[in-house]
VOPA-264627 format. One record per residue: residue in one letter; x, y, z of N, C-alpha, C in turn. Coordinates in steps of 0.2 Angstrom, whole numbers, padded with zeros to 4 digits. Example, Ala and Ser with C-alpha at 12.3 -4.5 7.8 and 13.67 -1.06 7.14 Angstrom:
// VOPA-264627
{miza = A n_X = 0066 n_Y = -0028 n_Z = 0039 ca_X = 0062 ca_Y = -0022 ca_Z = 0039 c_X = 0066 c_Y = -0016 c_Z = 0039}
{miza = S n_X = 0064 n_Y = -0011 n_Z = 0035 ca_X = 0068 ca_Y = -0005 ca_Z = 0036 c_X = 0064 c_Y = 0000 c_Z = 0039}
END
This chain:
// VOPA-264627
{miza = M n_X = -0312 n_Y = -0771 n_Z = 0354 ca_X = -0310 ca_Y = -0765 ca_Z = 0351 c_X = -0310 c_Y = -0759 c_Z = 0355}
{miza = S n_X = -0308 n_Y = -0754 n_Z = 0354 ca_X = -0308 ca_Y = -0748 ca_Z = 0355 c_X = -0317 c_Y = -0742 c_Z = 0354}
{miza = T n_X = -0321 n_Y = -0737 n_Z = 0359 ca_X = -0326 ca_Y = -0738 ca_Z = 0358 c_X = -0324 c_Y = -0732 c_Z = 0354}
{miza = H n_X = -0319 n_Y = -0727 n_Z = 0350 ca_X = -0319 ca_Y = -0724 ca_Z = 0345 c_X = -0318 c_Y = -0729 c_Z = 0341}
{miza = A n_X = -0313 n_Y = -0736 n_Z = 0336 ca_X = -0317 ca_Y = -0738 ca_Z = 0333 c_X = -0321 c_Y = -0741 c_Z = 0330}
{miza = A n_X = -0326 n_Y = -0744 n_Z = 0336 ca_X = -0332 ca_Y = -0749 ca_Z = 0335 c_X = -0338 c_Y = -0738 c_Z = 0334}
{miza = V n_X = -0335 n_Y = -0735 n_Z = 0335 ca_X = -0342 ca_Y = -0730 ca_Z = 0330 c_X = -0339 c_Y = -0727 c_Z = 0326}
{miza = A n_X = -0333 n_Y = -0728 n_Z = 0322 ca_X = -0331 ca_Y = -0726 ca_Z = 0315 c_X = -0334 c_Y = -0734 c_Z = 0312}
{miza = D n_X = -0333 n_Y = -0741 n_Z = 0315 ca_X = -0337 ca_Y = -0746 ca_Z = 0313 c_X = -0342 c_Y = -0743 c_Z = 0309}
{miza = R n_X = -0345 n_Y = -0741 n_Z = 0314 ca_X = -0352 ca_Y = -0743 ca_Z = 0315 c_X = -0358 c_Y = -0736 c_Z = 0308}
{miza = I n_X = -0354 n_Y = -0730 n_Z = 0308 ca_X = -0354 ca_Y = -0725 ca_Z = 0304 c_X = -0352 c_Y = -0727 c_Z = 0297}
{miza = E n_X = -0344 n_Y = -0733 n_Z = 0295 ca_X = -0345 ca_Y = -0733 ca_Z = 0289 c_X = -0350 c_Y = -0738 c_Z = 0288}
{miza = I n_X = -0352 n_Y = -0742 n_Z = 0290 ca_X = -0359 ca_Y = -0747 ca_Z = 0291 c_X = -0363 c_Y = -0745 c_Z = 0287}
{miza = A n_X = -0368 n_Y = -0737 n_Z = 0290 ca_X = -0371 ca_Y = -0738 ca_Z = 0290 c_X = -0372 c_Y = -0731 c_Z = 0282}
{miza = D n_X = -0367 n_Y = -0729 n_Z = 0281 ca_X = -0364 ca_Y = -0727 ca_Z = 0273 c_X = -0365 c_Y = -0732 c_Z = 0271}
{miza = L n_X = -0364 n_Y = -0737 n_Z = 0272 ca_X = -0361 ca_Y = -0747 ca_Z = 0266 c_X = -0371 c_Y = -0746 c_Z = 0266}
{miza = F n_X = -0374 n_Y = -0745 n_Z = 0270 ca_X = -0380 ca_Y = -0746 ca_Z = 0267 c_X = -0383 c_Y = -0740 c_Z = 0263}
{miza = T n_X = -0382 n_Y = -0732 n_Z = 0264 ca_X = -0382 ca_Y = -0729 ca_Z = 0261 c_X = -0381 c_Y = -0731 c_Z = 0252}
{miza = R n_X = -0373 n_Y = -0731 n_Z = 0253 ca_X = -0370 ca_Y = -0734 ca_Z = 0245 c_X = -0373 c_Y = -0738 c_Z = 0241}
{miza = F n_X = -0378 n_Y = -0745 n_Z = 0243 ca_X = -0383 ca_Y = -0746 ca_Z = 0241 c_X = -0387 c_Y = -0745 c_Z = 0238}
{miza = A n_X = -0392 n_Y = -0742 n_Z = 0244 ca_X = -0398 ca_Y = -0738 ca_Z = 0241 c_X = -0395 c_Y = -0731 c_Z = 0234}
{miza = R n_X = -0392 n_Y = -0732 n_Z = 0237 ca_X = -0389 ca_Y = -0724 ca_Z = 0229 c_X = -0386 c_Y = -0728 c_Z = 0224}
{miza = L n_X = -0382 n_Y = -0734 n_Z = 0225 ca_X = -0382 ca_Y = -0740 ca_Z = 0217 c_X = -0387 c_Y = -0741 c_Z = 0214}
{miza = L n_X = -0390 n_Y = -0744 n_Z = 0218 ca_X = -0395 ca_Y = -0748 ca_Z = 0215 c_X = -0402 c_Y = -0740 c_Z = 0211}
{miza = D n_X = -0401 n_Y = -0734 n_Z = 0215 ca_X = -0407 ca_Y = -0729 ca_Z = 0213 c_X = -0405 c_Y = -0725 c_Z = 0205}
{miza = E n_X = -0397 n_Y = -0726 n_Z = 0206 ca_X = -0393 ca_Y = -0722 ca_Z = 0200 c_X = -0392 c_Y = -0729 c_Z = 0197}
{miza = K n_X = -0392 n_Y = -0735 n_Z = 0197 ca_X = -0392 ca_Y = -0739 ca_Z = 0191 c_X = -0385 c_Y = -0740 c_Z = 0192}
{miza = R n_X = -0379 n_Y = -0739 n_Z = 0194 ca_X = -0372 ca_Y = -0740 ca_Z = 0195 c_X = -0370 c_Y = -0748 c_Z = 0196}
{miza = W n_X = -0373 n_Y = -0751 n_Z = 0194 ca_X = -0371 ca_Y = -0759 ca_Z = 0192 c_X = -0364 c_Y = -0758 c_Z = 0193}
{miza = E n_X = -0356 n_Y = -0754 n_Z = 0188 ca_X = -0353 ca_Y = -0757 ca_Z = 0187 c_X = -0347 c_Y = -0756 c_Z = 0196}
{miza = D n_X = -0351 n_Y = -0751 n_Z = 0200 ca_X = -0349 ca_Y = -0751 ca_Z = 0208 c_X = -0350 c_Y = -0753 c_Z = 0212}
{miza = A n_X = -0354 n_Y = -0758 n_Z = 0210 ca_X = -0358 ca_Y = -0766 ca_Z = 0215 c_X = -0352 c_Y = -0769 c_Z = 0221}
{miza = D n_X = -0344 n_Y = -0768 n_Z = 0219 ca_X = -0337 ca_Y = -0772 ca_Z = 0223 c_X = -0338 c_Y = -0766 c_Z = 0229}
{miza = A n_X = -0339 n_Y = -0759 n_Z = 0229 ca_X = -0341 ca_Y = -0754 ca_Z = 0231 c_X = -0345 c_Y = -0758 c_Z = 0239}
{miza = V n_X = -0349 n_Y = -0761 n_Z = 0236 ca_X = -0354 ca_Y = -0763 ca_Z = 0242 c_X = -0354 c_Y = -0770 c_Z = 0245}
{miza = F n_X = -0351 n_Y = -0775 n_Z = 0242 ca_X = -0351 ca_Y = -0783 ca_Z = 0240 c_X = -0345 c_Y = -0787 c_Z = 0237}
{miza = T n_X = -0343 n_Y = -0794 n_Z = 0243 ca_X = -0341 ca_Y = -0794 ca_Z = 0241 c_X = -0341 c_Y = -0798 c_Z = 0234}
{miza = A n_X = -0336 n_Y = -0803 n_Z = 0233 ca_X = -0335 ca_Y = -0803 ca_Z = 0228 c_X = -0341 c_Y = -0814 c_Z = 0224}
{miza = D n_X = -0341 n_Y = -0816 n_Z = 0233 ca_X = -0343 ca_Y = -0819 ca_Z = 0232 c_X = -0352 c_Y = -0819 c_Z = 0237}
{miza = V n_X = -0354 n_Y = -0814 n_Z = 0235 ca_X = -0361 ca_Y = -0811 ca_Z = 0239 c_X = -0366 c_Y = -0817 c_Z = 0240}
{miza = V n_X = -0368 n_Y = -0819 n_Z = 0242 ca_X = -0375 ca_Y = -0823 ca_Z = 0242 c_X = -0382 c_Y = -0814 c_Z = 0243}
{miza = V n_X = -0386 n_Y = -0817 n_Z = 0237 ca_X = -0392 ca_Y = -0809 ca_Z = 0239 c_X = -0401 c_Y = -0815 c_Z = 0239}
{miza = H n_X = -0402 n_Y = -0812 n_Z = 0243 ca_X = -0409 ca_Y = -0816 ca_Z = 0246 c_X = -0415 c_Y = -0810 c_Z = 0241}
{miza = S n_X = -0416 n_Y = -0813 n_Z = 0235 ca_X = -0424 ca_Y = -0807 ca_Z = 0233 c_X = -0429 c_Y = -0809 c_Z = 0231}
{miza = P n_X = -0434 n_Y = -0807 n_Z = 0234 ca_X = -0441 ca_Y = -0808 ca_Z = 0231 c_X = -0441 c_Y = -0809 c_Z = 0225}
{miza = R n_X = -0439 n_Y = -0804 n_Z = 0219 ca_X = -0439 ca_Y = -0804 ca_Z = 0215 c_X = -0435 c_Y = -0812 c_Z = 0211}
{miza = A n_X = -0430 n_Y = -0813 n_Z = 0212 ca_X = -0426 ca_Y = -0818 ca_Z = 0209 c_X = -0421 c_Y = -0826 c_Z = 0214}
{miza = G n_X = -0427 n_Y = -0826 n_Z = 0219 ca_X = -0422 ca_Y = -0829 ca_Z = 0223 c_X = -0416 c_Y = -0829 c_Z = 0224}
{miza = E n_X = -0412 n_Y = -0834 n_Z = 0224 ca_X = -0405 ca_Y = -0836 ca_Z = 0226 c_X = -0401 c_Y = -0835 c_Z = 0224}
{miza = I n_X = -0395 n_Y = -0827 n_Z = 0222 ca_X = -0390 ca_Y = -0827 ca_Z = 0217 c_X = -0384 c_Y = -0826 c_Z = 0220}
{miza = R n_X = -0379 n_Y = -0831 n_Z = 0218 ca_X = -0372 ca_Y = -0830 ca_Z = 0220 c_X = -0370 c_Y = -0829 c_Z = 0215}
{miza = G n_X = -0364 n_Y = -0823 n_Z = 0222 ca_X = -0359 ca_Y = -0820 ca_Z = 0217 c_X = -0361 c_Y = -0814 c_Z = 0213}
{miza = I n_X = -0354 n_Y = -0809 n_Z = 0216 ca_X = -0359 ca_Y = -0802 ca_Z = 0210 c_X = -0357 c_Y = -0802 c_Z = 0206}
{miza = D n_X = -0355 n_Y = -0807 n_Z = 0199 ca_X = -0359 ca_Y = -0802 ca_Z = 0195 c_X = -0363 c_Y = -0806 c_Z = 0192}
{miza = K n_X = -0369 n_Y = -0812 n_Z = 0194 ca_X = -0372 ca_Y = -0813 ca_Z = 0193 c_X = -0379 c_Y = -0808 c_Z = 0197}
{miza = V n_X = -0376 n_Y = -0805 n_Z = 0204 ca_X = -0381 ca_Y = -0801 ca_Z = 0208 c_X = -0382 c_Y = -0795 c_Z = 0201}
{miza = V n_X = -0376 n_Y = -0794 n_Z = 0200 ca_X = -0375 ca_Y = -0789 ca_Z = 0196 c_X = -0382 c_Y = -0788 c_Z = 0187}
{miza = G n_X = -0378 n_Y = -0796 n_Z = 0184 ca_X = -0381 ca_Y = -0796 ca_Z = 0180 c_X = -0392 c_Y = -0797 c_Z = 0181}
{miza = H n_X = -0392 n_Y = -0800 n_Z = 0187 ca_X = -0400 ca_Y = -0799 ca_Z = 0188 c_X = -0401 c_Y = -0791 c_Z = 0189}
{miza = M n_X = -0397 n_Y = -0785 n_Z = 0193 ca_X = -0401 ca_Y = -0780 ca_Z = 0195 c_X = -0399 c_Y = -0776 c_Z = 0188}
{miza = G n_X = -0397 n_Y = -0777 n_Z = 0181 ca_X = -0396 ca_Y = -0775 ca_Z = 0173 c_X = -0404 c_Y = -0778 c_Z = 0171}
{miza = Q n_X = -0404 n_Y = -0784 n_Z = 0173 ca_X = -0414 ca_Y = -0787 ca_Z = 0168 c_X = -0416 c_Y = -0784 c_Z = 0172}
{miza = A n_X = -0417 n_Y = -0780 n_Z = 0179 ca_X = -0422 ca_Y = -0781 ca_Z = 0183 c_X = -0423 c_Y = -0774 c_Z = 0180}
{miza = E n_X = -0419 n_Y = -0767 n_Z = 0178 ca_X = -0422 ca_Y = -0764 ca_Z = 0175 c_X = -0428 c_Y = -0762 c_Z = 0171}
{miza = V n_X = -0431 n_Y = -0757 n_Z = 0171 ca_X = -0439 ca_Y = -0757 ca_Z = 0169 c_X = -0437 c_Y = -0750 c_Z = 0167}
{miza = E n_X = -0437 n_Y = -0750 n_Z = 0158 ca_X = -0440 ca_Y = -0744 ca_Z = 0153 c_X = -0441 c_Y = -0736 c_Z = 0155}
{miza = G n_X = -0436 n_Y = -0733 n_Z = 0157 ca_X = -0441 ca_Y = -0725 ca_Z = 0162 c_X = -0444 c_Y = -0726 c_Z = 0168}
{miza = E n_X = -0442 n_Y = -0732 n_Z = 0171 ca_X = -0444 ca_Y = -0730 ca_Z = 0178 c_X = -0439 c_Y = -0730 c_Z = 0185}
{miza = H n_X = -0440 n_Y = -0726 n_Z = 0189 ca_X = -0436 ca_Y = -0725 ca_Z = 0194 c_X = -0437 c_Y = -0726 c_Z = 0200}
{miza = T n_X = -0432 n_Y = -0725 n_Z = 0205 ca_X = -0434 ca_Y = -0729 ca_Z = 0212 c_X = -0429 c_Y = -0723 c_Z = 0217}
{miza = Q n_X = -0433 n_Y = -0722 n_Z = 0222 ca_X = -0430 ca_Y = -0719 ca_Z = 0228 c_X = -0430 c_Y = -0726 c_Z = 0234}
{miza = H n_X = -0424 n_Y = -0727 n_Z = 0234 ca_X = -0422 ca_Y = -0730 ca_Z = 0242 c_X = -0421 c_Y = -0726 c_Z = 0247}
{miza = L n_X = -0423 n_Y = -0729 n_Z = 0252 ca_X = -0425 ca_Y = -0722 ca_Z = 0257 c_X = -0423 c_Y = -0729 c_Z = 0266}
{miza = T n_X = -0418 n_Y = -0728 n_Z = 0269 ca_X = -0417 ca_Y = -0737 ca_Z = 0272 c_X = -0414 c_Y = -0730 c_Z = 0279}
{miza = T n_X = -0422 n_Y = -0734 n_Z = 0285 ca_X = -0421 ca_Y = -0735 ca_Z = 0290 c_X = -0420 c_Y = -0739 c_Z = 0296}
{miza = D n_X = -0420 n_Y = -0736 n_Z = 0303 ca_X = -0419 ca_Y = -0739 ca_Z = 0307 c_X = -0413 c_Y = -0748 c_Z = 0307}
{miza = L n_X = -0410 n_Y = -0747 n_Z = 0306 ca_X = -0403 ca_Y = -0748 ca_Z = 0304 c_X = -0401 c_Y = -0751 c_Z = 0310}
{miza = L n_X = -0399 n_Y = -0756 n_Z = 0313 ca_X = -0397 ca_Y = -0760 ca_Z = 0318 c_X = -0390 c_Y = -0766 c_Z = 0317}
{miza = V n_X = -0384 n_Y = -0762 n_Z = 0320 ca_X = -0379 ca_Y = -0768 ca_Z = 0321 c_X = -0376 c_Y = -0771 c_Z = 0323}
{miza = D n_X = -0373 n_Y = -0778 n_Z = 0324 ca_X = -0374 ca_Y = -0780 ca_Z = 0327 c_X = -0367 c_Y = -0786 c_Z = 0330}
{miza = M n_X = -0359 n_Y = -0783 n_Z = 0330 ca_X = -0356 ca_Y = -0784 ca_Z = 0329 c_X = -0352 c_Y = -0789 c_Z = 0332}
{miza = D n_X = -0347 n_Y = -0794 n_Z = 0330 ca_X = -0344 ca_Y = -0801 ca_Z = 0334 c_X = -0341 c_Y = -0800 c_Z = 0338}
{miza = A n_X = -0335 n_Y = -0802 n_Z = 0343 ca_X = -0331 ca_Y = -0799 ca_Z = 0347 c_X = -0325 c_Y = -0797 c_Z = 0343}
{miza = D n_X = -0322 n_Y = -0800 n_Z = 0340 ca_X = -0317 ca_Y = -0798 ca_Z = 0335 c_X = -0315 c_Y = -0793 c_Z = 0330}
{miza = G n_X = -0325 n_Y = -0790 n_Z = 0329 ca_X = -0325 ca_Y = -0785 ca_Z = 0323 c_X = -0326 c_Y = -0785 c_Z = 0317}
{miza = D n_X = -0325 n_Y = -0791 n_Z = 0317 ca_X = -0323 ca_Y = -0789 ca_Z = 0308 c_X = -0330 c_Y = -0796 c_Z = 0306}
{miza = R n_X = -0335 n_Y = -0797 n_Z = 0309 ca_X = -0342 ca_Y = -0798 ca_Z = 0305 c_X = -0344 c_Y = -0794 c_Z = 0309}
{miza = V n_X = -0350 n_Y = -0794 n_Z = 0304 ca_X = -0358 ca_Y = -0788 ca_Z = 0307 c_X = -0366 c_Y = -0793 c_Z = 0303}
{miza = A n_X = -0370 n_Y = -0796 n_Z = 0308 ca_X = -0378 ca_Y = -0796 ca_Z = 0307 c_X = -0379 c_Y = -0785 c_Z = 0308}
{miza = A n_X = -0383 n_Y = -0785 n_Z = 0304 ca_X = -0388 ca_Y = -0780 ca_Z = 0301 c_X = -0393 c_Y = -0780 c_Z = 0299}
{miza = S n_X = -0398 n_Y = -0775 n_Z = 0302 ca_X = -0405 ca_Y = -0776 ca_Z = 0300 c_X = -0408 c_Y = -0767 c_Z = 0300}
{miza = A n_X = -0411 n_Y = -0766 n_Z = 0290 ca_X = -0413 ca_Y = -0762 ca_Z = 0293 c_X = -0419 c_Y = -0763 c_Z = 0287}
{miza = N n_X = -0427 n_Y = -0758 n_Z = 0289 ca_X = -0432 ca_Y = -0756 ca_Z = 0284 c_X = -0429 c_Y = -0751 c_Z = 0278}
{miza = S n_X = -0435 n_Y = -0753 n_Z = 0272 ca_X = -0431 ca_Y = -0750 ca_Z = 0268 c_X = -0437 c_Y = -0749 c_Z = 0263}
{miza = L n_X = -0438 n_Y = -0742 n_Z = 0263 ca_X = -0446 ca_Y = -0740 ca_Z = 0258 c_X = -0442 c_Y = -0738 c_Z = 0249}
{miza = V n_X = -0447 n_Y = -0740 n_Z = 0245 ca_X = -0444 ca_Y = -0741 ca_Z = 0239 c_X = -0450 c_Y = -0737 c_Z = 0235}
{miza = Y n_X = -0450 n_Y = -0733 n_Z = 0234 ca_X = -0452 ca_Y = -0727 ca_Z = 0228 c_X = -0451 c_Y = -0729 c_Z = 0221}
{miza = F n_X = -0455 n_Y = -0731 n_Z = 0218 ca_X = -0455 ca_Y = -0730 ca_Z = 0210 c_X = -0458 c_Y = -0728 c_Z = 0207}
{miza = Y n_X = -0456 n_Y = -0723 n_Z = 0201 ca_X = -0459 ca_Y = -0716 ca_Z = 0197 c_X = -0454 c_Y = -0717 c_Z = 0191}
{miza = R n_X = -0459 n_Y = -0710 n_Z = 0188 ca_X = -0454 ca_Y = -0710 ca_Z = 0181 c_X = -0454 c_Y = -0703 c_Z = 0181}
{miza = D n_X = -0450 n_Y = -0699 n_Z = 0176 ca_X = -0450 ca_Y = -0691 ca_Z = 0177 c_X = -0453 c_Y = -0687 c_Z = 0178}
{miza = D n_X = -0455 n_Y = -0683 n_Z = 0182 ca_X = -0459 ca_Y = -0676 ca_Z = 0183 c_X = -0465 c_Y = -0680 c_Z = 0183}
{miza = R n_X = -0466 n_Y = -0687 n_Z = 0188 ca_X = -0471 ca_Y = -0691 ca_Z = 0190 c_X = -0473 c_Y = -0692 c_Z = 0200}
{miza = R n_X = -0476 n_Y = -0692 n_Z = 0203 ca_X = -0477 ca_Y = -0692 ca_Z = 0209 c_X = -0478 c_Y = -0701 c_Z = 0206}
{miza = P n_X = -0474 n_Y = -0705 n_Z = 0214 ca_X = -0471 ca_Y = -0715 ca_Z = 0213 c_X = -0479 c_Y = -0717 c_Z = 0210}
{miza = H n_X = -0480 n_Y = -0721 n_Z = 0207 ca_X = -0484 ca_Y = -0726 ca_Z = 0205 c_X = -0484 c_Y = -0730 c_Z = 0210}
{miza = M n_X = -0479 n_Y = -0733 n_Z = 0214 ca_X = -0479 ca_Y = -0739 ca_Z = 0216 c_X = -0474 c_Y = -0736 c_Z = 0224}
{miza = V n_X = -0475 n_Y = -0742 n_Z = 0230 ca_X = -0471 ca_Y = -0740 ca_Z = 0235 c_X = -0471 c_Y = -0746 c_Z = 0240}
{miza = S n_X = -0466 n_Y = -0750 n_Z = 0242 ca_X = -0463 ca_Y = -0755 ca_Z = 0244 c_X = -0462 c_Y = -0755 c_Z = 0250}
{miza = G n_X = -0461 n_Y = -0759 n_Z = 0255 ca_X = -0459 ca_Y = -0759 ca_Z = 0262 c_X = -0454 c_Y = -0767 c_Z = 0264}
{miza = L n_X = -0447 n_Y = -0764 n_Z = 0264 ca_X = -0444 ca_Y = -0770 ca_Z = 0261 c_X = -0440 c_Y = -0770 c_Z = 0271}
{miza = R n_X = -0439 n_Y = -0777 n_Z = 0270 ca_X = -0435 ca_Y = -0779 ca_Z = 0278 c_X = -0428 c_Y = -0781 c_Z = 0275}
{miza = L n_X = -0422 n_Y = -0779 n_Z = 0276 ca_X = -0417 ca_Y = -0781 ca_Z = 0275 c_X = -0414 c_Y = -0786 c_Z = 0281}
{miza = T n_X = -0411 n_Y = -0789 n_Z = 0282 ca_X = -0404 ca_Y = -0792 ca_Z = 0283 c_X = -0398 c_Y = -0795 c_Z = 0282}
{miza = C n_X = -0396 n_Y = -0794 n_Z = 0284 ca_X = -0387 ca_Y = -0792 ca_Z = 0281 c_X = -0383 c_Y = -0795 c_Z = 0285}
{miza = A n_X = -0377 n_Y = -0800 n_Z = 0282 ca_X = -0370 ca_Y = -0802 ca_Z = 0287 c_X = -0365 c_Y = -0797 c_Z = 0283}
{miza = L n_X = -0359 n_Y = -0792 n_Z = 0286 ca_X = -0355 ca_Y = -0790 ca_Z = 0281 c_X = -0350 c_Y = -0791 c_Z = 0285}
{miza = V n_X = -0344 n_Y = -0790 n_Z = 0281 ca_X = -0338 ca_Y = -0794 ca_Z = 0283 c_X = -0333 c_Y = -0788 c_Z = 0281}
{miza = R n_X = -0329 n_Y = -0786 n_Z = 0285 ca_X = -0322 ca_Y = -0782 ca_Z = 0284 c_X = -0316 c_Y = -0783 c_Z = 0280}
{miza = T n_X = -0315 n_Y = -0778 n_Z = 0274 ca_X = -0311 ca_Y = -0782 ca_Z = 0268 c_X = -0307 c_Y = -0776 c_Z = 0269}
{miza = P n_X = -0300 n_Y = -0778 n_Z = 0265 ca_X = -0297 ca_Y = -0772 ca_Z = 0265 c_X = -0298 c_Y = -0766 c_Z = 0261}
{miza = A n_X = -0303 n_Y = -0767 n_Z = 0259 ca_X = -0309 ca_Y = -0761 ca_Z = 0254 c_X = -0312 c_Y = -0758 c_Z = 0261}
{miza = G n_X = -0315 n_Y = -0761 n_Z = 0265 ca_X = -0321 ca_Y = -0758 ca_Z = 0272 c_X = -0325 c_Y = -0764 c_Z = 0270}
{miza = W n_X = -0331 n_Y = -0759 n_Z = 0274 ca_X = -0335 ca_Y = -0769 ca_Z = 0273 c_X = -0337 c_Y = -0767 c_Z = 0267}
{miza = R n_X = -0342 n_Y = -0773 n_Z = 0267 ca_X = -0346 ca_Y = -0776 ca_Z = 0263 c_X = -0350 c_Y = -0782 c_Z = 0264}
{miza = F n_X = -0355 n_Y = -0780 n_Z = 0259 ca_X = -0361 ca_Y = -0787 ca_Z = 0261 c_X = -0359 c_Y = -0791 c_Z = 0258}
{miza = C n_X = -0357 n_Y = -0797 n_Z = 0265 ca_X = -0357 ca_Y = -0805 ca_Z = 0259 c_X = -0365 c_Y = -0807 c_Z = 0259}
{miza = E n_X = -0369 n_Y = -0805 n_Z = 0262 ca_X = -0375 ca_Y = -0810 ca_Z = 0262 c_X = -0380 c_Y = -0806 c_Z = 0264}
{miza = T n_X = -0385 n_Y = -0806 n_Z = 0260 ca_X = -0390 ca_Y = -0801 ca_Z = 0260 c_X = -0399 c_Y = -0803 c_Z = 0258}
{miza = R n_X = -0404 n_Y = -0802 n_Z = 0264 ca_X = -0411 ca_Y = -0808 ca_Z = 0262 c_X = -0414 c_Y = -0799 c_Z = 0262}
{miza = I n_X = -0416 n_Y = -0801 n_Z = 0257 ca_X = -0423 ca_Y = -0794 ca_Z = 0257 c_X = -0430 c_Y = -0797 c_Z = 0258}
{miza = V n_X = -0432 n_Y = -0795 n_Z = 0260 ca_X = -0442 ca_Y = -0799 ca_Z = 0261 c_X = -0444 c_Y = -0794 c_Z = 0259}
{miza = L n_X = -0450 n_Y = -0793 n_Z = 0255 ca_X = -0454 ca_Y = -0787 ca_Z = 0254 c_X = -0463 c_Y = -0787 c_Z = 0261}
{miza = A n_X = -0460 n_Y = -0784 n_Z = 0262 ca_X = -0467 ca_Y = -0783 ca_Z = 0267 c_X = -0472 c_Y = -0782 c_Z = 0263}
{miza = W n_X = -0474 n_Y = -0776 n_Z = 0259 ca_X = -0479 ca_Y = -0774 ca_Z = 0259 c_X = -0479 c_Y = -0770 c_Z = 0251}
{miza = T n_X = -0485 n_Y = -0768 n_Z = 0247 ca_X = -0481 ca_Y = -0763 ca_Z = 0241 c_X = -0490 c_Y = -0760 c_Z = 0241}
{miza = R n_X = -0488 n_Y = -0756 n_Z = 0240 ca_X = -0496 ca_Y = -0750 ca_Z = 0236 c_X = -0494 c_Y = -0747 c_Z = 0229}
{miza = Q n_X = -0500 n_Y = -0746 n_Z = 0224 ca_X = -0500 ca_Y = -0747 ca_Z = 0220 c_X = -0503 c_Y = -0742 c_Z = 0220}
{miza = E n_X = -0503 n_Y = -0738 n_Z = 0217 ca_X = -0506 ca_Y = -0730 ca_Z = 0217 c_X = -0509 c_Y = -0730 c_Z = 0210}
END
């Protein structure tokens, strides 16, 4: 794989993490296929193991709290590409602020994300995501 291709992949993967955070913050569940494979596996502190994009989307919709918003900030992205460049192991930290309109956050959580990604015809997608709650602070 050329250096240019590797750099382009890393930029696309970083964008994927951002698209995932924005999908969560904007509650755009209908766009889940822009970040996940159809057979995605998500390991969540709230729901345990969820298999398949339809079940993941269902969980995200059910987890909504009326009037509550989130802001996900993803940092410290680390990408480890395989030799072929079609699979990636990636990890990141995420800070999640929970707030209501025109109010300061009432809760903040620190998460650790460990993910497997695959190259698809539509671009990079998460095929497995493990979300681990590191800490939570209530305001």
